[in-house]
Wavefront OBJ file of the C-alpha trace (Angstrom):
o trace
v -0.376 -0.118 -0.247
v 0.960 3.428 -0.576
v 1.059 5.335 3.220
v 0.681 8.594 1.558
v -2.374 10.068 2.945
v -3.184 6.923 4.910
v -4.972 6.753 8.472
v -3.786 4.613 11.132
v -4.564 4.146 14.484
v -1.692 3.052 16.975
v -1.907 1.682 20.372
v 0.155 2.549 23.407
v 1.923 4.983 20.610
v 3.240 7.601 23.340
v 5.934 5.554 23.746
v 8.259 2.890 23.616
v 7.732 0.944 20.091
v 4.325 2.842 19.444
v 6.338 5.856 19.445
v 8.664 5.024 16.792
v 5.771 3.036 15.004
v 3.927 6.205 14.512
v 6.834 8.852 13.824
v 7.854 6.594 10.748
v 4.721 6.380 10.109
v 3.982 10.106 9.584
v 8.040 10.543 7.856
v 5.994 7.965 5.611
v 3.207 10.683 5.080
v 0.696 8.992 6.607
v -1.977 10.395 8.866
v -1.634 8.420 12.884
v -4.257 8.490 15.870
v -2.183 7.078 18.822
v -4.082 5.773 22.173
v -2.295 5.891 25.304
v -3.169 6.148 29.322
v -0.457 9.065 30.489
v -1.995 12.430 29.309
v 1.089 13.855 29.902
v 3.067 11.637 27.241
v 0.250 11.957 25.295
v 0.813 15.474 24.855
v 4.416 15.088 24.250
v 4.275 12.994 21.360
v 1.104 14.647 19.651
v 3.042 17.823 19.839
v 6.558 16.155 18.851
v 4.312 14.116 16.271
v 2.229 15.849 14.882
v -0.190 13.062 15.527
v -3.943 13.081 16.924
v -3.799 11.986 20.509
v -6.952 9.729 22.431
v -6.354 9.330 25.915
v -7.743 5.905 26.168
v -7.650 2.626 28.114
v -7.544 -0.682 25.189
v -9.125 -2.545 28.064
v -11.781 -0.785 28.740
v -14.634 -0.971 25.891
v -16.043 2.261 26.882
v -12.792 3.593 25.748
v -12.355 1.956 22.057
v -15.425 2.953 21.116
v -14.440 6.564 21.797
v -11.207 5.746 20.388
v -13.254 4.864 16.801
v -15.652 7.303 17.026
v -13.096 10.209 17.556
v -10.738 8.639 14.626
v -13.600 8.846 12.316
v -14.585 11.967 13.080
v -10.926 13.406 12.726
v -9.509 11.337 9.551
v -13.376 10.039 8.452
v -11.846 6.210 7.707
v -9.382 4.133 8.650
v -6.483 2.201 6.357
v -4.358 1.105 9.426
v -4.369 -0.662 13.269
v -1.504 -1.177 14.994
v -2.369 -2.987 18.124
v 0.736 -2.532 19.668
v -0.354 -1.950 23.078
v 0.738 -4.234 26.242
v 2.480 -4.511 29.806
v 3.875 -7.905 31.144
v 4.304 -9.223 34.673
v 7.423 -12.162 35.315
v 6.916 -14.428 38.300
v 7.012 -17.920 38.968
v 4.092 -19.641 38.533
v 3.411 -20.789 42.692
v 3.798 -16.304 42.912
v 1.852 -15.132 40.058
v -1.133 -13.649 42.001
v -4.764 -13.194 40.081
v -4.792 -9.656 39.589
v -1.592 -9.031 38.126
v -2.532 -11.790 35.494
v -5.774 -10.430 34.618
v -4.392 -6.937 34.063
v -1.637 -8.895 31.725
v -4.897 -10.135 29.664
v -7.214 -7.456 30.286
v -4.487 -5.194 28.166
v -2.776 -8.100 26.519
v -5.186 -10.115 24.922
v -9.003 -8.297 25.812
v -7.459 -4.953 24.749
v -6.397 -6.322 21.200
v -9.698 -7.666 20.524
v -11.839 -5.108 21.520
v -9.845 -2.914 19.048
v -9.371 -5.237 16.272
v -12.846 -5.770 16.703
v -13.885 -2.541 16.054
v -11.603 -1.921 13.319
v -13.134 -5.738 11.729
v -16.516 -3.318 11.745
v -14.983 -0.685 9.649
v -12.621 -2.448 7.418
v -15.044 -5.000 6.682
v -17.671 -2.684 5.102
v -14.727 -0.957 3.211
v -13.228 -4.312 1.662
v -10.202 -2.710 2.760
v -7.626 -2.579 6.007
v -4.753 -3.968 7.334
v -4.369 -4.901 11.511
v -1.059 -5.278 12.354
v -0.024 -7.403 16.504
v 2.806 -6.242 17.573
v 3.199 -9.588 19.802
v 6.823 -11.107 20.962
v 9.641 -13.859 20.646
v 7.074 -14.434 23.751
v 4.236 -15.725 21.553
v 7.245 -18.795 19.943
v 8.052 -20.458 23.050
v 7.675 -20.336 26.987
v 10.256 -19.212 29.542
v 10.310 -19.068 33.515
v 8.254 -16.200 34.579
v 6.514 -16.518 31.871
v 2.978 -17.340 32.884
v 1.176 -13.800 32.200
v 3.248 -12.510 29.831
v 3.971 -15.001 27.436
v 0.618 -16.626 27.664
v -1.276 -12.947 26.512
v 1.302 -13.149 23.152
v 0.303 -16.704 22.749
v -3.184 -15.282 23.173
v -3.046 -12.927 20.313
v -0.936 -15.053 18.275
v -3.746 -17.270 18.268
v -6.556 -14.908 17.106
v -4.106 -13.249 14.516
v -4.473 -16.193 12.981
v -8.177 -16.426 13.764
v -8.351 -12.756 11.938
v -6.293 -13.530 9.396
v -8.822 -16.174 8.425
v -12.170 -14.671 8.955
v -10.901 -11.186 7.050
v -9.299 -12.343 3.962
v -12.641 -12.355 2.552
v -12.456 -8.799 2.998
v -9.573 -7.759 1.569
v -7.896 -7.239 4.884
v -4.131 -8.102 6.072
v -3.640 -9.401 9.264
v 0.036 -9.595 10.354
v 2.147 -10.764 12.979
v 5.019 -8.925 14.586
v 7.072 -10.463 16.683
v 9.769 -8.390 17.996
v 12.868 -9.977 20.295
v 14.019 -7.769 22.873
v 13.893 -3.792 22.415
v 15.351 -1.332 24.525
v 11.923 0.084 25.813
v 10.462 1.669 29.510
v 8.980 -2.043 29.186
v 11.620 -3.637 31.449
v 11.702 -0.807 34.471
v 7.446 -0.993 34.137
v 8.054 -4.781 34.580
v 10.313 -5.154 37.281
v 12.260 -6.452 35.271
v 16.458 -5.210 34.719
v 17.421 -4.059 30.954
v 20.986 -3.568 30.114
v 21.045 -0.366 27.072
v 23.295 -0.429 24.562
v 23.784 -0.762 20.503
v 23.731 -4.447 19.864
v 19.675 -4.473 21.301
v 16.840 -3.551 19.129
v 15.742 -0.560 19.261
v 11.816 0.632 18.517
v 12.896 2.126 14.938
v 13.598 -1.952 13.695
v 10.331 -2.601 14.591
v 8.864 0.065 13.013
v 10.976 -0.626 9.839
v 9.325 -3.703 9.824
v 6.223 -2.377 9.870
v 6.524 0.056 7.325
v 7.663 -2.412 4.999
v 4.846 -4.947 5.219
v 2.257 -2.258 4.881
v 4.534 -1.059 1.740
v 3.471 -4.651 -0.490
v 1.430 -4.476 -2.851
v -2.299 -5.743 -1.615
v -2.051 -8.108 -3.566
v -0.598 -10.135 -0.819
v 0.793 -9.837 2.748
v 3.354 -10.969 5.214
v 1.222 -13.387 7.461
v 4.237 -13.221 10.798
v 7.371 -11.372 11.074
v 10.029 -12.135 13.766
v 12.655 -9.452 14.785
v 15.811 -10.672 16.043
v 18.900 -8.678 17.231
v 22.188 -9.646 15.165
v 24.280 -9.862 17.848
v 22.941 -8.632 21.336
v 24.363 -8.587 24.269
v 24.782 -7.384 27.932
l 1 2 3 4 5 6 7 8 9 10 11 12 13 14 15 16 17 18 19 20 21 22 23 24 25 26 27 28 29 30 31 32 33 34 35 36 37 38 39 40 41 42 43 44 45 46 47 48 49 50 51 52 53 54 55 56 57 58 59 60 61 62 63 64 65 66 67 68 69 70 71 72 73 74 75 76 77 78 79 80 81 82 83 84 85 86 87 88 89 90 91 92 93 94 95 96 97 98 99 100 101 102 103 104 105 106 107 108 109 110 111 112 113 114 115 116 117 118 119 120 121 122 123 124 125 126 127 128 129 130 131 132 133 134 135 136 137 138 139 140 141 142 143 144 145 146 147 148 149 150 151 152 153 154 155 156 157 158 159 160 161 162 163 164 165 166 167 168 169 170 171 172 173 174 175 176 177 178 179 180 181 182 183 184 185 186 187 188 189 190 191 192 193 194 195 196 197 198 199 200 201 202 203 204 205 206 207 208 209 210 211 212 213 214 215 216 217 218 219 220 221 222 223 224 225 226 227 228 229 230 231 232 233 234
């Protein structure tokens, strides 16, 4: 697709990978809306990138519906949804509490479903559209302390395959991107240590992957793309 004047909605777009994707799509000529829960970050991103910012929580159905109302009022239509909003906690199974498990699922799975559902309604009516779900290499294999986060990414990968099977008949491309470790504030928020250095992926590499798969001619699409750092070290 041609990204010039295309319209895109990116969840979790005020920082990290979402911010990098928003910047890359704006630089490619797209009109971009972002969502986020932190109003100050949204304001900063809106001013820095020239995007349309919406203060919304993807896990809340009323916020999701309001998001689409605002986007369609602002842009008139939507071409691209990037489901990027995500959170994580990392505990041994015996220490995993219900509240934090459900919070991860609410954002990473339920939130993605709600955003995808509303996009699918719009795209099916227009007989075109693109959904990109940002998963993780955590969607490909398990690991210790990964009960909540890894399970949520496995679920997102499964939903992606279901949506793809349903929506291809409407000319909707449903794609999955699996980043490996990316230097963002995700680790700090999740309470994990991270050593940042030039050997590790940045949000820019994931944004490049998103841009690349979107720009393929609409007659084809990349179903799933995994991005690794070439030679990462701590």
